[in-house]
C-alpha positions as semicolon CSV with decimal commas, in nm:
position;residue;x (nm);y (nm);z (nm)
1;M;8,659;10,850;15,723
2;S;8,830;11,134;15,555
3;D;8,725;11,229;15,193
4;V;9,058;11,445;15,140
5;L;9,240;11,331;14,835
6;L;9,586;11,256;14,853
7;C;9,891;11,319;14,642
8;R;9,985;10,992;14,467
9;S;10,350;11,097;14,467
10;C;10,419;11,246;14,821
11;Y;10,059;11,184;14,982
12;A;10,018;11,534;15,071
13;P;9,653;11,658;15,066
14;L;9,516;11,793;14,736
15;R;9,370;12,134;14,782
16;E;9,436;12,328;14,458
17;V;9,219;12,256;14,148
18;V;9,361;12,337;13,834
19;L;9,093;12,250;13,572
20;D;8,723;12,099;13,641
21;L;8,615;11,945;13,297
22;G;8,293;11,818;13,453
23;Q;8,143;11,460;13,421
24;S;8,322;11,228;13,137
25;P;8,336;10,887;13,047
26;L;8,654;10,666;13,049
27;A;8,833;10,803;12,721
28;N;8,897;10,449;12,557
29;S;8,573;10,294;12,673
30;F;8,443;10,261;12,328
31;L;8,054;10,129;12,264
32;D;7,930;9,867;12,045
33;E;7,594;9,853;11,916
34;E;7,438;9,654;12,204
35;Q;7,590;9,914;12,455
36;L;7,438;10,195;12,291
37;E;7,096;10,086;12,469
38;Q;7,262;10,093;12,804
39;R;7,366;10,372;13,037
40;E;7,710;10,491;13,048
41;P;7,911;10,547;13,360
42;F;8,060;10,919;13,388
43;Y;8,300;11,011;13,621
44;P;8,453;11,362;13,762
45;L;8,735;11,457;13,531
46;C;8,883;11,747;13,765
47;T;9,281;11,792;13,790
48;Y;9,446;11,911;14,091
49;R;9,814;12,031;14,161
50;C;10,008;11,932;14,465
51;V;10,125;12,223;14,634
52;E;10,410;12,027;14,817
53;C;10,564;11,835;14,508
54;G;10,393;12,007;14,209
55;L;10,233;11,709;14,048
56;V;9,923;11,805;13,874
57;Q;9,701;11,481;13,869
58;V;9,348;11,332;13,828
59;P;9,235;11,103;14,101
60;A;9,190;10,735;14,018
61;V;8,828;10,651;13,948
62;Q;8,894;10,287;13,841
63;A;9,193;10,035;13,880
64;S;9,431;10,006;13,615
65;E;9,337;9,655;13,549
66;A;9,015;9,773;13,445
67;I;9,143;10,007;13,220
68;F;9,467;9,843;13,068
69;S;9,390;9,470;13,079
70;D;9,235;9,495;12,729
71;Y;9,320;9,831;12,502
72;A;9,213;9,956;12,191
73;Y;9,532;10,135;12,113
74;F;9,821;9,978;11,892
75;S;10,120;10,200;11,841
76;S;10,211;10,063;11,502
77;I;9,892;10,218;11,356
78;S;10,095;10,560;11,337
79;S;10,385;10,550;11,087
80;S;10,507;10,857;11,235
81;W;10,541;10,693;11,579
82;V;10,698;10,390;11,449
83;E;10,957;10,612;11,284
84;N;11,026;10,822;11,574
85;A;11,073;10,506;11,787
86;R;11,342;10,393;11,504
87;R;11,531;10,739;11,551
88;Y;11,505;10,693;11,939
89;V;11,641;10,342;11,912
90;D;11,940;10,453;11,686
91;A;12,027;10,759;11,944
92;M;12,031;10,530;12,235
93;V;12,228;10,264;12,083
94;G;12,500;10,492;11,976
95;R;12,473;10,717;12,276
96;F;12,512;10,424;12,530
97;D;12,706;10,167;12,327
98;L;12,447;9,901;12,338
99;D;12,540;9,570;12,155
100;A;12,446;9,200;12,166
101;E;12,558;9,187;12,517
102;S;12,305;9,419;12,661
103;L;11,958;9,401;12,757
104;V;11,671;9,654;12,638
105;I;11,361;9,640;12,857
106;E;11,060;9,843;12,758
107;V;10,755;9,886;12,994
108;A;10,426;9,939;12,842
109;S;10,580;9,794;12,515
110;N;10,264;9,793;12,324
111;D;10,284;9,592;12,005
112;G;10,631;9,586;11,962
113;Y;10,673;9,923;11,773
114;L;10,974;10,017;11,937
115;L;11,143;9,670;12,048
116;Q;11,140;9,564;11,668
117;H;11,397;9,817;11,595
118;V;11,629;9,687;11,870
119;V;11,578;9,325;11,776
120;A;11,669;9,418;11,422
121;Q;12,013;9,538;11,555
122;G;12,086;9,201;11,734
123;I;12,023;9,353;12,043
124;P;11,847;9,138;12,322
125;A;11,505;9,282;12,438
126;L;11,233;9,224;12,668
127;G;10,859;9,395;12,658
128;I;10,645;9,423;12,960
129;E;10,292;9,490;12,849
130;P;9,983;9,475;13,069
131;A;9,716;9,441;12,792
132;T;9,672;9,081;12,701
133;N;9,531;9,129;12,352
134;I;9,847;9,387;12,283
135;A;10,110;9,174;12,425
136;R;9,989;8,882;12,205
137;E;10,014;9,106;11,909
138;A;10,384;9,174;11,993
139;Q;10,449;8,788;12,068
140;S;10,325;8,712;11,728
141;K;10,562;8,946;11,569
142;G;10,865;8,774;11,762
143;I;10,909;9,035;12,026
144;P;10,978;8,867;12,354
145;T;10,679;9,021;12,583
146;L;10,567;8,965;12,933
147;N;10,192;9,007;13,008
148;C;10,204;9,171;13,340
149;F;10,204;9,536;13,497
150;V;10,503;9,677;13,614
151;T;10,502;9,702;14,004
152;Q;10,807;9,666;14,254
153;D;10,707;9,287;14,316
154;N;10,710;9,224;13,941
155;G;11,026;9,422;13,859
156;E;11,208;9,241;14,139
157;A;11,061;8,915;13,990
158;V;11,169;9,010;13,664
159;A;11,546;9,087;13,782
160;D;11,571;8,771;13,991
161;G;11,412;8,549;13,736
162;T;11,128;8,413;13,947
163;V;10,842;8,576;13,748
164;S;10,616;8,338;13,545
165;P;10,750;8,363;13,167
166;G;10,353;8,288;13,029
167;E;10,403;8,295;12,646
168;L;10,717;8,478;12,667
169;L;10,928;8,377;12,352
170;D;11,269;8,371;12,532
171;P;11,287;8,285;12,907
172;S;11,649;8,325;12,913
173;L;11,596;8,729;12,909
174;L;11,470;8,670;13,279
175;G;11,680;8,725;13,565
176;R;11,883;9,006;13,416
177;R;11,819;9,384;13,452
178;G;11,800;9,628;13,185
179;D;12,124;9,837;13,055
180;L;11,841;10,047;12,888
181;V;11,487;10,069;13,059
182;V;11,246;10,250;12,847
183;A;10,926;10,403;12,977
184;N;10,783;10,599;12,679
185;N;10,430;10,755;12,743
186;V;10,357;10,541;13,042
187;F;10,472;10,736;13,343
188;A;10,155;10,952;13,338
189;H;9,927;10,627;13,320
190;V;9,991;10,477;13,643
191;P;9,772;10,523;13,955
192;D;10,003;10,363;14,199
193;L;10,288;10,579;14,105
194;N;10,537;10,502;14,375
195;D;10,488;10,115;14,336
196;F;10,535;10,172;13,940
197;T;10,888;10,387;14,005
198;A;11,000;10,097;14,256
199;G;10,935;9,851;13,955
200;L;11,129;10,063;13,726
201;A;11,425;10,099;13,968
202;A;11,421;9,714;14,029
203;L;11,442;9,660;13,651
204;L;11,742;9,884;13,606
205;A;12,101;9,777;13,612
206;S;12,340;9,938;13,855
207;D;12,521;10,127;13,577
208;G;12,198;10,127;13,332
209;V;12,028;10,401;13,192
210;L;11,623;10,488;13,239
211;T;11,467;10,687;12,980
212;I;11,116;10,845;13,042
213;E;10,918;11,026;12,772
214;V;10,617;11,194;12,919
215;Q;10,402;11,526;12,803
216;H;10,545;11,840;12,964
217;L;10,305;12,021;13,188
218;L;10,473;12,349;13,052
219;Q;10,377;12,270;12,721
220;M;10,022;12,154;12,806
221;V;9,945;12,477;12,976
222;E;10,121;12,704;12,714
223;Q;9,948;12,534;12,441
224;V;9,620;12,474;12,592
225;Q;9,636;12,088;12,550
226;F;9,367;12,029;12,802
227;D;9,235;11,743;12,580
228;T;9,522;11,530;12,701
229;I;9,344;11,527;13,050
230;Y;9,146;11,202;13,065
231;H;9,090;10,952;13,375
232;E;9,349;10,696;13,215
233;H;9,637;10,964;13,194
234;F;9,649;11,011;13,596
235;S;9,963;11,253;13,609
236;Y;10,096;11,561;13,421
237;Y;10,453;11,618;13,486
238;S;10,696;11,927;13,539
239;L;11,050;11,827;13,556
240;A;11,049;11,926;13,901
241;A;10,768;11,688;14,012
242;A;10,920;11,416;13,790
243;R;11,255;11,458;13,951
244;Y;11,087;11,458;14,301
245;Q;10,913;11,135;14,236
246;L;11,217;10,941;14,087
247;A;11,450;11,103;14,389
248;R;11,212;10,912;14,642
249;H;11,323;10,562;14,497
250;G;11,714;10,645;14,472
251;L;11,673;10,750;14,097
252;Q;11,852;11,065;13,945
253;V;11,762;11,261;13,636
254;F;12,102;11,323;13,489
255;D;11,988;11,472;13,163
256;V;11,676;11,579;12,979
257;E;11,563;11,664;12,639
258;E;11,249;11,829;12,492
259;V;11,101;11,610;12,216
260;P;10,809;11,713;11,997
261;T;10,590;11,396;12,055
262;H;10,225;11,448;12,201
263;G;10,237;11,840;12,137
264;G;10,570;11,866;12,357
265;S;10,716;11,598;12,569
266;L;11,030;11,560;12,788
267;R;11,268;11,275;12,754
268;Y;11,427;11,226;13,116
269;F;11,775;11,033;13,130
270;V;11,783;10,859;13,475
271;Q;12,048;10,657;13,668
272;H;12,066;10,505;14,029
273;E;12,178;10,776;14,273
274;G;12,552;10,801;14,227
275;G;12,562;10,638;13,869
276;P;12,838;10,707;13,635
277;H;12,682;10,979;13,431
278;E;12,738;11,373;13,521
279;I;12,453;11,579;13,574
280;S;12,386;11,792;13,239
281;P;12,338;12,171;13,267
282;A;12,020;12,124;13,079
283;V;11,858;11,988;13,393
284;E;11,898;12,299;13,598
285;A;11,808;12,541;13,287
286;L;11,466;12,370;13,236
287;L;11,398;12,384;13,610
288;E;11,457;12,754;13,604
289;R;11,239;12,798;13,280
290;E;10,945;12,606;13,476
291;R;11,008;12,851;13,776
292;A;10,985;13,149;13,552
293;A;10,679;13,023;13,382
294;G;10,489;13,034;13,707
295;L;10,406;12,652;13,735
296;N;10,476;12,668;14,104
297;G;10,183;12,906;14,177
298;P;9,811;12,939;14,087
299;E;9,815;13,211;13,847
300;V;9,929;13,042;13,538
301;Y;9,654;12,779;13,581
302;A;9,381;13,037;13,632
303;R;9,491;13,170;13,267
304;F;9,493;12,815;13,151
305;R;9,141;12,763;13,272
306;H;9,018;13,089;13,066
307;R;9,192;12,981;12,747
308;V;9,034;12,629;12,775
309;E;8,686;12,807;12,792
310;A;8,767;12,992;12,472
311;V;8,855;12,672;12,280
312;R;8,523;12,510;12,389
313;D;8,345;12,843;12,274
314;G;8,524;12,875;11,974
315;L;8,472;12,496;11,855
316;R;8,101;12,535;11,936
317;A;8,068;12,862;11,738
318;F;8,231;12,711;11,418
319;L;8,010;12,388;11,400
320;A;7,689;12,640;11,457
321;E;7,817;12,844;11,178
322;C;7,868;12,530;10,969
323;R;7,519;12,413;11,043
324;S;7,378;12,749;10,948
325;R;7,532;12,738;10,616
326;G;7,455;12,376;10,537
327;E;7,807;12,275;10,550
328;T;7,928;11,903;10,695
329;V;8,166;11,843;10,963
330;V;8,312;11,508;11,032
331;G;8,622;11,407;11,249
332;Y;8,940;11,209;11,182
333;G;9,082;10,996;11,434
334;A;8,929;10,818;11,748
335;P;9,197;10,923;12,031
336;A;9,139;10,931;12,398
337;K;9,225;11,317;12,392
338;G;8,965;11,356;12,125
339;N;8,689;11,195;12,353
340;T;8,777;11,460;12,642
341;L;8,736;11,752;12,364
342;L;8,431;11,633;12,247
343;N;8,248;11,543;12,561
344;Y;8,381;11,893;12,728
345;C;8,203;12,072;12,428
346;G;7,899;11,867;12,467
347;L;7,893;11,745;12,103
348;T;7,685;11,491;11,933
349;P;7,648;11,316;11,604
350;D;7,424;11,641;11,504
351;D;7,767;11,808;11,514
352;L;8,008;11,550;11,392
353;A;7,799;11,271;11,173
354;Y;8,110;11,023;11,231
355;T;8,477;11,005;11,281
356;A;8,726;10,804;11,075
357;D;8,998;10,602;11,227
358;L;9,288;10,394;11,066
359;S;9,250;10,125;11,335
360;P;9,031;9,835;11,254
361;H;8,992;9,763;11,614
362;K;8,782;10,086;11,666
363;Q;8,590;10,074;11,321
364;G;8,223;10,008;11,382
365;L;8,231;10,108;11,733
366;Y;8,101;10,458;11,904
367;L;8,285;10,709;12,081
368;P;8,217;10,686;12,470
369;G;7,975;10,967;12,585
370;T;7,916;11,152;12,232
371;R;7,836;10,820;12,077
372;I;7,973;10,919;11,737
373;P;8,027;10,621;11,504
374;I;8,372;10,535;11,391
375;V;8,432;10,448;11,028
376;A;8,711;10,344;10,808
377;P;8,879;10,669;10,657
378;E;8,732;10,534;10,311
379;H;8,412;10,674;10,436
380;I;8,521;11,044;10,385
381;A;8,566;11,026;9,986
382;E;8,207;10,855;9,971
383;T;8,051;11,136;10,182
384;R;8,268;11,423;10,106
385;P;8,237;11,657;10,392
386;D;8,312;12,012;10,398
387;Y;8,554;12,010;10,703
388;I;8,744;11,739;10,855
389;L;8,829;11,790;11,246
390;L;9,147;11,630;11,319
391;L;9,123;11,495;11,684
392;P;9,470;11,353;11,709
393;W;9,604;11,707;11,632
394;N;9,972;11,580;11,728
395;L;9,947;11,390;11,387
396;R;9,825;11,665;11,193
397;D;10,083;11,673;10,946
398;E;10,093;11,289;10,866
399;I;9,723;11,281;10,864
400;S;9,669;11,581;10,635
401;R;9,942;11,418;10,401
402;Q;9,753;11,085;10,404
403;M;9,428;11,259;10,318
404;R;9,551;11,543;10,091
405;H;9,294;11,390;9,822
406;V;9,005;11,557;10,008
407;A;9,122;11,870;9,826
408;E;8,942;11,726;9,520
409;W;8,603;11,846;9,643
410;G;8,742;12,148;9,844
411;A;8,745;12,007;10,210
412;R;8,940;12,150;10,465
413;F;9,099;12,052;10,787
414;V;9,026;12,206;11,142
415;V;9,219;12,182;11,453
416;A;9,049;12,319;11,760
417;L;9,342;12,412;11,982
418;P;9,533;12,609;12,097
419;E;9,278;12,807;11,921
420;L;9,066;12,717;11,616
421;H;9,259;12,697;11,296
422;V;9,120;12,593;10,939
423;F;9,371;12,494;10,670
424;A;9,379;12,342;10,331
425;P;9,524;12,005;10,252
426;P;9,901;11,988;10,131
427;E;9,977;12,010;9,761
428;S;10,033;11,658;9,608
429;E;10,384;11,546;9,594
430;S;10,517;11,551;9,239
């Protein structure tokens, strides 16, 4: 039997390595006290580029049911993320004339952070969320939510009304297709990509619009955002690779926008092939930028690897210097990306005594691999560290404003990439 890895988009053999981060645990497999006595499973974390369709990807090491059926990330924890969702909803309602006769479907709808803004405008909304604990949280907020994965079969069952409603608050939403289908920060998180994309196509009305937000491979490479590579994050998209995958299922990218989320993402506007929207010049312009940046060849990825090693060496050197001066460094946040960074750098509680996170669902647990304890943010004021390493660097402005009180004892913030940067808290608002 062949051991050749195949591309999850076009099924061509994968032979070109982009970045090998060694062995790493699942990034969201947080540990409790009892599990500290057990041996953790580690898996290879190696990214490949398909030379046929251009998709950069990590081979699946576990089924999506094992990763996402019970999940520790609640989107509403981040106020800036909720505000970003509100602005998105306002923009889509205005651009596509959504009203009380429309239906908005969000896949991987999490705790209702986005659909709450749709419901508030009197527009019917349906969430589809695979994590049972998070789906129940959305339902408790009055957001109609199906607890299932998006697959071709499930998409068709939602559209024809044969899916089991479960605890859905409004079964009358079933048997309809979405005038707007939202897929924010999920397109990268599905191992069976073709089945998922077929499910999106099944959910979309004949003249409807699908929007997909996903981190842009170009930004990941140029900004050295290697920490966004982890096992639950299966695919890393250029526009070219995304357009290829969507076209396999009769879907067409008619516009694209660059958005700042997650350090630089793309928002694709998608319709069924031959749909009512004209193709924007922005699509070809961005494809040309990707070609000019060299995303179709190996050289840009060789430079990426060298810069990743420099980030690792820079953070290790900084922590060693702090220890030699008797200075303390702690972390802030417990995002998946932080676990990739810390495990790749080989850090331990001797380097970071703890990390503080707003989510009560993570407090009292330990980071996978490094076993660094997670505490409440109030612990920072009690221990008064010299430096605070911001692991969710994409939220650095929000966090540094929330934690500006650390200036009282002279603490400073640190981000590790694209290169090590130390900065003071912002001044207090008058």
